VONU-161495 format. One record per residue (C-alpha): residue in one letter; x, y, z. Coordinates in nm, 3 decimals. Example, Ala and Ser with C-alpha at 12.3 -4.5 7.8 and 13.67 -1.06 7.14 Angstrom:
<sites>
resn/u/v/w
A/1.230/-0.450/0.780
S/1.367/-0.106/0.714
</sites>
This chain:
<sites>
resn/u/v/w
M/-0.984/2.839/0.256
S/-1.069/3.203/0.244
S/-0.756/3.280/0.038
L/-0.506/3.064/-0.144
K/-0.158/3.038/0.004
L/0.027/2.814/-0.233
I/0.217/2.529/-0.092
I/0.563/2.552/0.057
I/0.761/2.261/-0.083
V/1.016/2.087/0.137
L/1.206/1.765/0.112
C/1.212/1.532/0.409
L/1.540/1.351/0.348
T/1.514/1.119/0.649
A/1.185/0.975/0.526
C/1.269/1.018/0.158
Q/0.927/1.171/0.102
L/0.802/1.499/-0.028
V/0.537/1.670/0.183
A/0.323/1.975/0.125
L/0.299/2.206/0.420
E/-0.020/2.403/0.460
V/-0.045/2.664/0.731
R/-0.356/2.557/0.920
E/-0.527/2.660/1.242
S/-0.554/2.365/1.475
V/-0.873/2.504/1.623
P/-1.198/2.439/1.435
G/-1.370/2.774/1.390
S/-1.711/2.847/1.247
A/-1.588/2.756/0.899
F/-1.283/2.542/0.977
Q/-1.038/2.832/0.966
K/-0.752/2.720/0.752
E/-0.510/3.008/0.785
A/-0.303/3.052/1.098
I/-0.197/3.397/1.207
E/0.180/3.407/1.251
Q/0.144/3.599/1.578
E/-0.073/3.321/1.717
R/0.172/3.052/1.601
N/0.458/3.230/1.777
V/0.265/3.260/2.102
L/0.147/2.898/2.097
A/0.477/2.738/2.000
P/0.642/2.729/2.344
L/0.314/2.666/2.531
T/0.191/2.331/2.399
H/0.085/2.075/2.658
S/0.189/1.710/2.665
K/0.178/1.517/2.339
Q/-0.070/1.268/2.478
Q/-0.310/1.540/2.592
N/-0.267/1.718/2.260
K/-0.360/1.403/2.068
L/-0.667/1.342/2.289
I/-0.793/1.697/2.262
D/-0.734/1.709/1.886
A/-0.918/1.379/1.834
Y/-1.205/1.481/2.057
V/-1.277/1.834/1.938
K/-1.264/1.742/1.569
G/-1.521/1.470/1.618
Y/-1.863/1.484/1.457
S/-2.008/1.299/1.759
A/-2.129/1.513/2.050
E/-2.025/1.242/2.298
L/-1.671/1.244/2.158
R/-1.638/1.624/2.177
H/-1.769/1.631/2.533
K/-1.482/1.407/2.642
A/-1.244/1.695/2.577
L/-1.413/1.918/2.838
P/-1.249/1.789/3.161
I/-0.903/1.798/2.999
L/-0.961/2.149/2.868
K/-1.095/2.273/3.202
E/-0.798/2.130/3.392
L/-0.542/2.285/3.159
A/-0.725/2.620/3.146
A/-0.732/2.631/3.528
N/-0.350/2.605/3.512
N/-0.346/2.911/3.282
N/-0.241/2.720/2.973
I/-0.287/2.992/2.711
S/-0.345/2.765/2.413
T/-0.615/2.575/2.603
I/-0.785/2.898/2.715
R/-0.800/3.005/2.351
L/-0.942/2.671/2.236
L/-1.192/2.644/2.520
A/-1.323/2.999/2.460
L/-1.379/2.922/2.091
L/-1.544/2.584/2.147
E/-1.777/2.736/2.409
S/-1.893/3.014/2.176
N/-1.948/2.759/1.898
G/-2.146/2.524/2.120
D/-1.918/2.230/2.037
L/-1.895/2.114/2.400
G/-2.271/2.085/2.457
Y/-2.339/2.440/2.575
V/-2.294/2.798/2.451
S/-2.116/3.053/2.663
Y/-1.877/3.349/2.663
A/-1.756/3.262/3.014
T/-1.398/3.170/2.927
Y/-1.372/3.458/2.682
D/-1.502/3.706/2.938
N/-1.262/3.581/3.202
H/-0.960/3.613/2.970
K/-1.076/3.889/2.735
A/-0.761/4.105/2.753
L/-0.529/3.809/2.691
L/-0.730/3.675/2.398
Q/-0.773/4.014/2.235
R/-0.400/4.088/2.266
Y/-0.252/3.758/2.148
F/-0.529/3.600/1.942
P/-0.711/3.868/1.743
E/-0.833/3.629/1.473
T/-0.965/3.378/1.724
T/-1.135/3.666/1.909
K/-1.318/3.756/1.586
A/-1.436/3.396/1.550
I/-1.553/3.386/1.914
L/-1.756/3.705/1.878
Q/-1.892/3.618/1.534
P/-2.230/3.470/1.643
N/-2.311/3.783/1.844
Q/-2.200/4.020/1.571
V/-2.388/3.830/1.298
W/-2.719/3.776/1.479
S/-2.752/4.080/1.709
P/-2.888/4.312/1.433
V/-3.142/4.047/1.333
V/-3.252/3.986/1.694
K/-3.304/4.360/1.739
S/-3.499/4.424/1.421
K/-3.663/4.096/1.312
L/-3.677/3.872/1.618
E/-4.016/3.717/1.534
M/-3.906/3.623/1.182
L/-3.580/3.477/1.319
D/-3.764/3.290/1.593
N/-3.992/3.135/1.334
I/-3.689/2.999/1.143
Y/-3.533/2.884/1.471
Q/-3.845/2.696/1.584
T/-3.895/2.544/1.240
Y/-3.548/2.398/1.204
L/-3.455/2.326/1.565
P/-3.615/1.978/1.538
V/-3.395/1.910/1.233
C/-3.075/1.965/1.434
E/-2.957/1.618/1.541
Q/-2.724/1.739/1.816
P/-2.920/2.006/2.008
L/-2.768/2.155/2.320
K/-2.905/2.025/2.648
D/-3.038/2.367/2.752
M/-3.146/2.483/2.407
P/-3.470/2.684/2.443
V/-3.776/2.624/2.224
T/-3.795/2.995/2.142
L/-3.551/3.283/2.108
I/-3.799/3.540/2.237
G/-3.686/3.669/2.574
E/-3.366/3.461/2.555
E/-3.052/3.640/2.674
K/-2.824/3.417/2.463
A/-3.043/3.426/2.150
T/-2.747/3.510/1.924
L/-2.541/3.219/2.049
Y/-2.828/2.973/2.018
M/-2.902/3.086/1.662
G/-2.532/3.057/1.579
Y/-2.526/2.703/1.710
L/-2.841/2.604/1.519
E/-2.667/2.711/1.196
R/-2.357/2.518/1.296
C/-2.561/2.211/1.388
L/-2.741/2.209/1.054
H/-2.418/2.272/0.869
R/-2.193/2.021/1.046
Y/-2.369/1.796/1.295
T/-2.685/1.680/1.113
F/-2.666/1.367/0.897
S/-3.017/1.284/0.782
N/-3.304/1.453/0.598
P/-3.062/1.647/0.376
S/-3.328/1.837/0.183
L/-3.491/1.990/0.494
R/-3.149/2.066/0.642
L/-3.043/2.243/0.322
I/-3.367/2.441/0.299
G/-3.307/2.558/0.654
L/-2.956/2.670/0.566
S/-3.094/2.845/0.257
E/-3.326/3.052/0.479
I/-3.044/3.125/0.723
Y/-2.809/3.238/0.445
G/-3.085/3.456/0.310
I/-3.074/3.644/0.640
H/-2.695/3.669/0.621
C/-2.721/3.822/0.276
E/-2.978/4.074/0.397
F/-2.792/4.189/0.707
E/-2.425/4.138/0.621
S/-2.179/4.258/0.364
V/-2.114/3.921/0.200
K/-1.792/3.890/-0.003
T/-1.888/3.572/-0.185
P/-2.212/3.521/-0.382
C/-2.521/3.492/-0.164
L/-2.563/3.123/-0.077
K/-2.942/3.129/-0.042
S/-3.021/3.016/-0.395
G/-2.725/2.774/-0.402
Y/-2.847/2.590/-0.094
M/-3.200/2.578/-0.234
S/-3.063/2.421/-0.552
L/-2.878/2.160/-0.350
A/-3.200/2.091/-0.159
T/-3.417/2.050/-0.468
G/-3.184/1.957/-0.751
K/-3.315/2.250/-0.955
M/-3.081/2.514/-1.096
N/-3.038/2.774/-1.363
K/-2.734/2.926/-1.525
N/-2.772/3.245/-1.320
N/-2.696/3.083/-0.987
L/-2.391/2.874/-1.076
A/-2.173/3.088/-0.844
S/-2.411/3.040/-0.552
I/-2.430/2.661/-0.606
A/-2.048/2.636/-0.635
Y/-1.991/2.824/-0.309
A/-2.269/2.637/-0.127
L/-2.120/2.306/-0.240
F/-1.776/2.423/-0.132
N/-1.921/2.530/0.204
E/-2.062/2.179/0.252
Y/-1.731/2.023/0.149
V/-1.535/2.235/0.399
A/-1.775/2.146/0.680
R/-1.749/1.772/0.609
Y/-1.411/1.722/0.453
Q/-1.298/1.482/0.726
L/-1.589/1.252/0.638
M/-1.515/1.295/0.267
R/-1.164/1.157/0.298
P/-1.149/0.787/0.380
K/-0.802/0.762/0.526
K/-0.566/0.604/0.273
D/-0.793/0.403/0.049
K/-0.494/0.187/-0.041
P/-0.123/0.188/0.038
K/0.081/0.416/-0.182
K/0.440/0.349/-0.280
S/0.692/0.589/-0.135
L/0.910/0.822/-0.333
T/1.226/0.641/-0.438
Q/1.558/0.757/-0.298
E/1.678/0.848/-0.645
A/1.376/1.074/-0.699
A/1.421/1.228/-0.354
H/1.780/1.313/-0.447
D/1.671/1.458/-0.784
I/1.405/1.676/-0.622
A/1.650/1.808/-0.363
Y/1.884/1.900/-0.651
V/1.613/2.076/-0.853
L/1.476/2.275/-0.561
K/1.816/2.434/-0.505
F/1.764/2.629/-0.829
Y/1.428/2.752/-0.704
Q/1.578/2.857/-0.372
N/1.826/3.063/-0.574
N/1.535/3.226/-0.765
D/1.620/3.052/-1.090
V/1.263/2.970/-1.188
E/1.331/2.885/-1.553
R/1.606/2.637/-1.467
T/1.386/2.479/-1.201
L/1.100/2.429/-1.442
A/1.332/2.298/-1.716
E/1.490/2.042/-1.483
L/1.150/1.928/-1.355
D/1.030/1.893/-1.711
K/1.325/1.665/-1.788
L/1.250/1.451/-1.484
V/0.880/1.416/-1.571
K/0.954/1.312/-1.931
Q/1.189/1.028/-1.844
P/1.063/0.719/-2.032
K/1.141/0.466/-1.757
L/1.006/0.622/-1.441
A/0.816/0.483/-1.143
E/0.465/0.623/-1.147
Q/0.484/0.745/-0.786
D/0.799/0.941/-0.876
R/0.631/1.093/-1.181
A/0.335/1.197/-0.962
Y/0.570/1.365/-0.714
Y/0.752/1.553/-0.991
N/0.418/1.672/-1.131
F/0.305/1.759/-0.779
I/0.588/2.012/-0.755
L/0.571/2.120/-1.117
V/0.203/2.214/-1.117
Q/0.241/2.431/-0.811
L/0.541/2.613/-0.949
L/0.377/2.666/-1.286
Y/0.073/2.817/-1.115
V/0.254/3.038/-0.867
E/0.482/3.165/-1.145
N/0.180/3.222/-1.373
K/0.304/3.002/-1.656
Q/0.138/2.756/-1.900
S/-0.219/2.783/-1.771
V/-0.345/2.508/-2.003
R/-0.082/2.267/-1.877
V/-0.162/2.365/-1.516
D/-0.521/2.251/-1.570
E/-0.405/1.928/-1.731
L/-0.166/1.849/-1.448
F/-0.416/1.925/-1.172
N/-0.677/1.705/-1.337
S/-0.435/1.420/-1.401
L/-0.310/1.427/-1.041
I/-0.665/1.426/-0.904
A/-0.753/1.134/-1.128
S/-0.430/0.953/-1.033
S/-0.389/0.697/-0.756
Y/-0.016/0.751/-0.711
L/0.002/1.049/-0.473
P/-0.005/0.976/-0.098
F/-0.307/1.089/0.102
D/-0.191/1.433/0.223
E/-0.039/1.535/-0.109
Y/-0.348/1.424/-0.301
W/-0.583/1.638/-0.091
T/-0.342/1.933/-0.101
I/-0.373/1.923/-0.480
F/-0.750/1.877/-0.466
D/-0.802/2.170/-0.225
S/-0.559/2.399/-0.409
Y/-0.724/2.336/-0.745
T/-1.073/2.390/-0.600
Q/-0.967/2.725/-0.460
I/-0.803/2.825/-0.787
L/-1.123/2.746/-0.977
L/-1.328/2.955/-0.736
N/-1.085/3.244/-0.760
E/-1.109/3.227/-1.141
E/-1.489/3.205/-1.125
R/-1.499/2.873/-1.310
Y/-1.808/2.769/-1.123
G/-1.925/2.488/-1.348
T/-1.592/2.311/-1.305
V/-1.606/2.357/-0.926
I/-1.955/2.205/-0.916
R/-1.846/1.905/-1.122
L/-1.531/1.850/-0.912
L/-1.706/1.867/-0.574
A/-2.027/1.695/-0.680
Y/-1.831/1.390/-0.800
E/-1.658/1.373/-0.460
F/-1.992/1.377/-0.279
L/-2.127/1.113/-0.517
K/-1.821/0.898/-0.450
H/-1.796/0.934/-0.071
D/-2.150/1.017/0.043
K/-2.345/0.728/-0.106
N/-2.580/0.714/0.194
N/-2.704/1.067/0.127
N/-2.586/1.183/0.471
A/-2.498/1.530/0.348
L/-2.652/1.577/0.005
S/-2.904/1.390/-0.207
Q/-2.728/1.195/-0.479
T/-3.036/1.229/-0.700
H/-3.031/1.609/-0.670
L/-2.657/1.624/-0.735
K/-2.699/1.419/-1.051
S/-2.981/1.650/-1.162
I/-2.760/1.955/-1.112
L/-2.473/1.791/-1.303
A/-2.706/1.706/-1.591
S/-2.822/2.069/-1.607
L/-2.476/2.225/-1.619
P/-2.379/2.407/-1.938
K/-2.160/2.189/-2.157
</sites>
């Protein structure tokens, strides 16, 4: 979620349900890239492989288990050998990330011209470990190697050929990149030591890179220890968000309970209202939605859908900021939105809060989710999260 692209609202008349469409990359990058490049979408559209293979690959590569991800390799290799361009792209990215059990630029090197031409954003993600770590390897290899050796035992899914030292290692940048990824995404115990390791790694990023967001070093240390001060709220908020993005699939138990569908009457009303918006009549759209929401006898799932549309339009049109906050909070607290729509609202509001630098609210929002869904302390210590929450300014 590097930038907020507010939701495109469409009505699915055949299913009588409203859905929120987010433009997402199907390939997991180093930070779960959420924004697809239109050029890449156009190239990939006519080149998808069979639905069954697509489902298998998608299920495998998104897995947190190394064994599950490795099952994708023979399918990917077969399709790449047949010059399937979307598979070549995915295989090159997964190899550079280390997600398939090894790190390599082999597929990228073999198809460099194609990838650079059609997939510039994926190319950046593929080359990222080398670009990030090369300056450090050249100037502070011993310091980097000390961090690598210290936290390699903490990584719960090490690569089979992972060396014990980076010194003299040709692929030092790729191995360091994978260690960071392993601590960030594939390690599920000893959260404090994992987070301290990430704090040290982000300290190096802040020293050697031009970081757009606040430096995450102090934020990760606060998550590791439960100690904070008012001067590092931004760092804690972004560190917590970073953890959420890395583990959001684990944070979302699929459909806690069945939700009632949008009624046909509400689906008809929404289709009618959205015609005004399509004709650029914003005021009429908001007025009609307001009428629908305020109906005294209204099914709660219909009211939630109306508010789902209303809050997005109010925000994108920069209107009634106080009400926007109220609607976002009420929808997040509600149990009436279906799974996808609920998390669309949750993610959108989180990004809005970050953009508006409301870091205390971000910390509360995300910390409560970790407390709710990570009760076994797999990612973050519940005790430390509660300590941070207790220390937040009122």
